[in-house]
FILUM-86996 format. One record per atom (N, C-alpha, C): x, y, z; residue number from 1. Coordinates in steps of 0.05 Angstrom, whole numbers, plus 5000, padded with zeros to 4 digits. Each point is the difference from the previous one (the first is absolute). Layout:
<recs>
X|Y|Z|NUM
...
</recs>
This chain:
<recs>
4717|1954|8557|1
4998|5013|5026|1
4981|5015|4990|1
4984|5018|5022|2
4974|5007|5007|2
4999|5028|4995|2
4987|5019|4987|3
5003|5027|5017|3
4988|5007|5013|3
4999|5027|5018|4
4985|5021|5015|4
4975|4985|5006|4
4981|4986|4975|5
4976|4999|5001|5
4990|4969|5006|5
5029|4986|4993|6
4990|4970|5005|6
4998|4986|4972|6
5003|5018|4975|7
4995|4979|4979|7
5036|4997|4989|7
4993|4973|4986|8
5022|4996|4995|8
5006|5012|4972|8
5028|5007|4989|9
5001|5016|4973|9
5005|4975|4983|9
4988|5006|4977|10
4987|4984|4975|10
5035|4987|4991|10
5000|4977|4986|11
5022|4994|4986|11
5010|5014|4975|11
5026|5014|5006|12
5010|5024|4972|12
4992|5019|5007|12
4987|5015|5027|13
4988|5023|5005|13
5020|5008|5024|13
5016|5027|4994|14
5017|5000|5021|14
4981|5018|5024|14
5009|5001|5028|15
4986|5010|5019|15
5010|5039|4995|15
4979|5015|5001|16
5010|5025|5001|16
5009|5017|5024|16
5026|5007|4991|17
5010|5017|5022|17
4991|5017|5016|17
5001|5004|5032|18
4992|5017|5013|18
5008|5028|4988|18
4988|5023|4987|19
5000|5025|5002|19
5005|4999|4970|19
4999|4980|4980|20
5008|5005|4976|20
4966|4990|4985|20
4989|5010|4979|21
4982|4996|4981|21
5004|4974|4981|21
4992|4985|4999|22
5000|4975|4978|22
5006|5009|4977|22
5015|4986|4978|23
5005|5020|4974|23
4976|4992|4990|23
4992|5017|4975|24
4976|4996|4983|24
5004|4977|4980|24
4981|4981|5001|25
4997|4977|4984|25
4996|5002|4968|25
5014|4993|4982|26
4994|5007|4970|26
4972|4990|4991|26
4984|5010|4982|27
4974|4990|4990|27
4986|5023|5004|27
4969|4985|5004|28
4979|5022|5007|28
5013|5019|5018|28
4982|5029|5009|29
5008|5016|5013|29
4996|4990|5025|29
5010|5008|5016|30
4991|4995|5044|30
4977|5006|5005|30
4977|4992|5009|31
4974|5009|5008|31
5010|5007|5030|31
4994|5034|5000|32
4998|5017|5024|32
4978|4981|5026|32
5006|5010|5018|33
4982|4996|5018|33
4975|5007|5001|33
4975|4987|5004|34
4975|5007|4983|34
4994|4983|4985|34
5018|4986|4987|35
4985|4984|4977|35
4998|5009|4973|35
5002|5027|4992|36
5001|5012|4982|36
5024|5000|4982|36
5001|4999|4978|37
5023|4988|4979|37
5014|5035|4992|37
5017|5005|4994|38
5017|5026|4991|38
5002|5000|4976|38
4985|5019|4989|39
5004|5007|4970|39
5014|5018|4994|39
5017|5005|4972|40
5016|5025|4997|40
4970|5020|5001|40
5008|5038|5000|41
4991|5014|5001|41
4990|5003|4962|41
4967|5009|5006|42
4990|5006|4965|42
5018|5024|4989|42
5002|4998|4974|43
5014|5020|4990|43
4982|5024|4992|43
5006|5017|5011|44
4989|5028|5002|44
4986|5003|4967|44
4979|5008|4999|45
4987|5010|4969|45
5021|5026|4988|45
4997|5002|4971|46
5011|5020|4995|46
4981|5028|5003|46
5018|5019|5011|47
4985|5027|5001|47
4985|5011|4971|47
4977|5007|5004|48
4986|5013|4989|48
4972|4984|4998|48
4993|4990|5023|49
4975|4982|4990|49
5003|4972|5008|49
4971|4989|5000|50
5003|4962|5000|50
5002|4989|4978|50
4995|5019|4976|51
5008|4992|4970|51
5027|4993|4996|51
5026|5014|5018|52
5028|5004|4993|52
5003|5018|4981|52
4982|5008|4993|53
5010|5022|4980|53
5007|5031|5011|53
5019|5017|4995|54
5003|5020|5009|54
4975|5023|4988|54
5007|5023|5012|55
4984|5023|4995|55
4997|5001|4967|55
4982|5011|4988|56
4998|5004|4968|56
5003|4987|4988|56
4983|4971|5010|57
5010|4975|4980|57
4974|5010|4966|57
5013|4995|4982|58
4999|5005|4976|58
5008|5020|4984|58
4993|5019|4984|59
5015|5019|4988|59
5013|5020|5019|59
5029|4998|4997|60
5016|5025|5012|60
4993|5021|4997|60
5000|5020|5015|61
4992|5028|5000|61
5026|5014|4981|61
4998|5017|4979|62
5019|5017|4988|62
5001|4982|4967|62
4992|4979|5007|63
5005|4983|4972|63
4981|5011|4979|63
5010|5004|4980|64
4987|5016|4976|64
4984|4984|4991|64
4971|5007|4994|65
4985|4971|4991|65
5000|5002|4967|65
4990|4986|4991|66
4998|4998|4971|66
4984|5021|4987|66
4981|5016|5011|67
4982|5018|4979|67
5017|5022|5004|67
5023|5009|5023|68
5016|5020|4998|68
5016|4998|4975|68
5014|4978|5000|69
5015|4991|4976|69
4995|4997|4976|69
4968|4994|4998|70
4992|5012|4973|70
4986|5018|4989|70
4991|5019|5020|71
4989|5023|4999|71
5034|5019|4995|71
5022|4996|5006|72
5010|5015|4995|72
5014|5000|4971|72
4998|4969|4993|73
5014|4987|4968|73
4980|5019|4985|73
4973|4992|5002|74
4982|5014|4988|74
5004|5026|4993|74
5011|5018|5021|75
4993|5025|5002|75
5026|5016|4987|75
5024|4974|4993|76
5030|5013|4988|76
4998|4990|4964|76
4980|4986|4996|77
4994|4988|4973|77
4978|5021|4995|77
4983|5015|5007|78
4975|5018|4992|78
5023|5029|4996|78
5022|5001|5021|79
5007|5023|4994|79
5027|5004|4986|79
5010|4979|4986|80
5017|4992|4977|80
4975|5002|4974|80
4973|4995|4997|81
4993|5000|4985|81
4984|5031|5001|81
4997|5007|5012|82
4996|5029|4992|82
5013|5019|5001|82
5031|4992|5008|83
5015|5012|4992|83
5003|5002|4966|83
4997|4981|4990|84
5002|4999|4967|84
4975|5022|4993|84
4978|4987|5007|85
4983|5020|4986|85
5009|5027|4999|85
5001|5011|5036|86
5007|5025|5004|86
5022|5018|4979|86
5021|4986|5000|87
5024|5002|4980|87
4988|5007|4965|87
4976|4983|4995|88
4992|5007|4976|88
4983|5023|5000|88
4989|5003|5027|89
4981|5026|4992|89
5012|5023|5000|89
5022|4999|5021|90
5017|5027|4998|90
5010|5005|4969|90
5014|4982|4987|91
5003|5003|4978|91
4983|5010|4978|91
4974|4989|4997|92
4981|5011|4991|92
4988|5024|5004|92
5007|5015|5026|93
4995|5023|5008|93
5012|5024|4989|93
5025|4983|5003|94
5032|5026|5001|94
4996|5003|4969|94
4985|4978|4980|95
5004|4998|4975|95
4981|5024|4984|95
4977|5005|5019|96
4981|5018|4999|96
4992|5018|5013|96
5026|5015|5018|97
5003|5018|5008|97
4987|5029|4992|97
4997|5005|4976|98
4985|5026|4988|98
4974|4996|5007|98
4988|4978|5005|99
4977|4993|4992|99
4981|5019|5031|99
4986|5016|5002|100
4986|5011|5015|100
4977|4992|5006|100
4980|4999|5027|101
4973|4991|4998|101
4997|4984|5031|101
4980|4995|5000|102
4992|4979|5013|102
5004|4970|5006|102
5005|4992|4977|103
5007|4976|4993|103
5032|4994|5010|103
5012|5019|4992|104
5033|4997|5004|104
5000|5005|5039|104
4987|5023|5002|105
5001|4994|5038|105
4997|4980|5011|105
4968|4977|4986|106
4992|4984|5009|106
5025|4981|4996|106
5016|4993|4982|107
5022|4981|4993|107
5020|4996|5020|107
5010|5032|5005|108
5027|5007|5023|108
4988|4992|5031|108
4971|5000|5002|109
4989|4995|5025|109
5001|4971|5003|109
4997|4987|4975|110
4996|4960|5007|110
5028|4994|5004|110
5014|5015|4981|111
5038|4990|4998|111
5002|5003|5030|111
5006|5025|5017|112
4998|5011|5017|112
4996|4979|5027|112
4976|4992|4996|113
4984|4970|5020|113
5019|4986|4994|113
4999|4988|4982|114
5015|4972|4989|114
5024|4997|5022|114
5021|5030|4993|115
5018|5000|5011|115
5005|4996|5028|115
4978|5020|5011|116
4994|4993|5032|116
4995|4969|5006|116
4984|4993|4987|117
4993|4974|5005|117
5016|4976|5004|117
5023|5005|4983|118
5022|4978|4993|118
5025|5005|5025|118
5001|5030|5009|119
5019|5003|5018|119
4992|4990|5028|119
4968|5003|5005|120
4983|4994|5022|120
5005|4969|5000|120
4996|4986|4977|121
4998|4962|4996|121
5026|4995|5020|121
5025|5009|4991|122
5026|4993|5003|122
4998|5003|5024|122
5002|5025|5007|123
5007|5011|5041|123
4982|4987|5016|123
4973|5002|4983|124
4987|4979|5021|124
5001|4972|5000|124
5007|4986|4982|125
5015|4966|4997|125
5014|4998|5013|125
5027|5020|5009|126
5021|4999|5015|126
4990|5009|5029|126
4982|5010|5007|127
4989|5009|5031|127
4987|4972|5010|127
4983|4986|4981|128
4986|4977|5000|128
5009|4981|5006|128
5020|4997|4987|129
5023|4971|5006|129
5012|5004|5030|129
5005|5023|5005|130
5019|5008|5025|130
4976|4997|5028|130
4970|5003|4992|131
4986|5001|5021|131
4999|5028|5010|131
5008|5021|4990|132
5007|5030|5015|132
4971|5014|4983|132
4985|4998|4984|133
4974|5010|4995|133
4991|4989|4974|133
4970|4997|4995|134
4992|4993|4972|134
4980|5021|4989|134
5000|5025|5008|135
4986|5028|4997|135
5010|5000|4974|135
5029|5009|4995|136
5005|5010|4965|136
4989|4969|4984|136
5008|4978|5007|137
4988|4978|4980|137
4972|5002|5002|137
4983|5015|5012|138
4971|4996|4996|138
4992|5023|4974|138
5015|5024|5010|139
4993|5022|4986|139
5014|4999|4968|139
5025|4984|4999|140
5005|4988|4970|140
4987|4985|4994|140
4977|4975|5007|141
4995|4988|4984|141
4974|5007|4993|141
4983|5020|5019|142
4972|5010|4999|142
5009|5025|4974|142
5024|5014|5004|143
5003|5014|4974|143
4999|4986|4972|143
5016|4978|5000|144
5002|4985|4976|144
4974|4990|4990|144
4981|4988|5017|145
4971|5004|4998|145
4985|5016|4986|145
5005|5023|5013|146
4984|5029|4981|146
5005|4995|4977|146
5034|5004|5001|147
5012|5013|4972|147
4989|4975|4974|147
4996|4978|5008|148
4994|4976|4986|148
4959|5000|4990|148
4991|5005|5026|149
4970|5015|4993|149
5004|5028|4981|149
5018|5014|5010|150
4995|5025|4971|150
5004|4988|4975|150
5018|4980|4997|151
5007|4998|4968|151
4978|4978|4990|151
4988|4987|5018|152
4976|4982|4992|152
4976|5010|4990|152
4991|5021|5011|153
4973|5021|4996|153
5012|5024|4975|153
5028|5008|4994|154
5000|5013|4981|154
5004|4977|4975|154
5015|4977|5010|155
4995|4991|4964|155
4972|4977|4993|155
4987|5006|5020|156
4971|4994|4997|156
4984|5018|4981|156
5012|5023|5008|157
4983|5024|4988|157
5018|5019|4984|157
5018|4979|4986|158
5005|5004|4971|158
4980|5006|4981|158
4999|5024|4989|159
4980|5004|4971|159
5016|4993|4968|159
4988|4978|5001|160
5011|4992|4973|160
4981|5020|4974|160
4988|5016|5002|161
5004|5020|4983|161
4978|4997|4986|161
4980|4976|5003|162
4973|4998|4986|162
5007|4980|4982|162
5022|4992|5004|163
5010|4969|4984|163
4990|4976|5011|163
4979|4986|4982|164
4996|4970|5013|164
5011|4982|4989|164
5017|4980|5015|165
5017|4982|4988|165
5011|4981|5023|165
5000|4972|4998|166
5014|4986|5018|166
5029|5006|4999|166
5013|5009|4986|167
5027|5006|5002|167
5010|5019|5031|167
4976|5022|4998|168
5009|5028|5018|168
4990|4982|5023|168
4978|4987|5001|169
4990|4996|5028|169
5015|4972|5015|169
5010|4993|4978|170
5026|4982|5009|170
5027|5010|5019|170
5006|5016|4985|171
5019|5016|5008|171
4997|5015|5025|171
4979|5011|5001|172
4986|5010|5029|172
5000|4991|5026|172
4990|4968|4985|173
4989|4982|5027|173
5033|4987|5007|173
5018|5001|4982|174
5022|4993|5006|174
5022|5020|5011|174
4994|5022|4998|175
5007|5020|5022|175
4990|5007|5024|175
4979|4996|5004|176
4983|4993|5025|176
5012|4982|5021|176
5006|4976|4980|177
5013|4975|5018|177
5021|5006|5019|177
5030|5018|4985|178
5019|5009|5012|178
4989|5004|5026|178
4985|5026|5006|179
5006|5010|5027|179
4985|4984|5020|179
4983|4977|4986|180
4992|4978|5028|180
5021|4991|5000|180
5020|4988|4980|181
5018|4983|5011|181
5026|5013|5018|181
5003|5020|4998|182
5013|5021|5006|182
4994|4999|5031|182
4974|4996|5014|183
4984|5012|5025|183
5003|4972|5006|183
5011|4982|4992|184
4996|4967|5019|184
5018|4994|5025|184
5025|5010|4991|185
5023|5006|5018|185
4996|5021|5022|185
4992|5018|4997|186
4998|5018|5023|186
4965|4999|5012|186
4985|4974|4995|187
4983|5000|5011|187
5004|4978|5019|187
5012|4973|4984|188
5011|4984|5015|188
5017|5011|5034|188
5023|5018|4987|189
5014|5010|5025|189
4983|5010|5016|189
4978|5014|4997|190
4986|5020|5022|190
4985|4980|5013|190
4991|4974|4999|191
4989|4979|5015|191
5021|4990|5017|191
5022|4990|4992|192
5024|4988|5009|192
5010|5022|5025|192
4996|5020|4990|193
5013|5019|5020|193
4985|5008|5020|193
4968|5003|5003|194
4977|4995|5016|194
4995|4983|5018|194
5014|4977|4993|195
4993|4968|5010|195
5006|5001|5030|195
4995|4985|5024|196
5005|4994|5018|196
5024|4994|5007|196
5007|4986|4982|197
5040|4993|5002|197
5022|5021|5002|197
4994|5023|4981|198
5010|5014|4999|198
4995|5029|5015|198
4975|5002|5008|199
4992|5015|5024|199
5015|4988|5028|199
5003|4975|5011|200
5013|4993|5014|200
5022|5007|5000|200
5014|4993|4977|201
5035|5000|4995|201
5011|5022|5004|201
4978|5029|4990|202
5003|5032|5003|202
5001|5001|5033|202
4982|5001|5014|203
5000|4999|5020|203
5016|4988|5023|203
5008|4976|4995|204
5025|4993|5017|204
5019|5008|4990|204
5007|5008|4973|205
5027|5020|4995|205
5000|5024|5023|205
4981|5018|5000|206
4999|5016|5009|206
5001|5001|5033|206
4994|4981|5008|207
5006|4989|5030|207
5031|4993|5005|207
5016|4994|4980|208
5019|4985|5014|208
5024|5025|5008|208
</recs>
């Protein structure tokens, strides 16, 4: 039988019932009027830019950098070494408490400075790791460097009493090496504490 347009229905194809749309066929998607095929909507990109990464790609804010940890560890080690040398110095000063004069006063001054340095290093390292501040740590390492410089000058200025010999000179040179070795860790800690990574970490911790 023919439809209302006069065309014969093809074999195996049912005539559409008036008022109802024909069922969709399986296979390729139906082509809408106009001849353009329908495609699924494109997936929206991830938020944060065309690259698909969110804001702050890279080092996360608030993460402690290795320079901060390294400086704090060096501060704790230096404080432990200073504690030993300060204890020895105080024992020597208490053993010669009857001695009066400028040398005794200078010895007490150095002992108190070393004690202050180790306290500053301990509390400064704790504050540096938390990002609160690095001021105490910087003061502590600078004070340690000043003390090492004092010992270096003192050992180099030792008077051998006019005795010339390789044994005395070797002993003097060996003593001069000791403060240089002690100054290595505070110097490295100072460089790490003043680095860009440490500065960024402390600034971000203050803004939190």
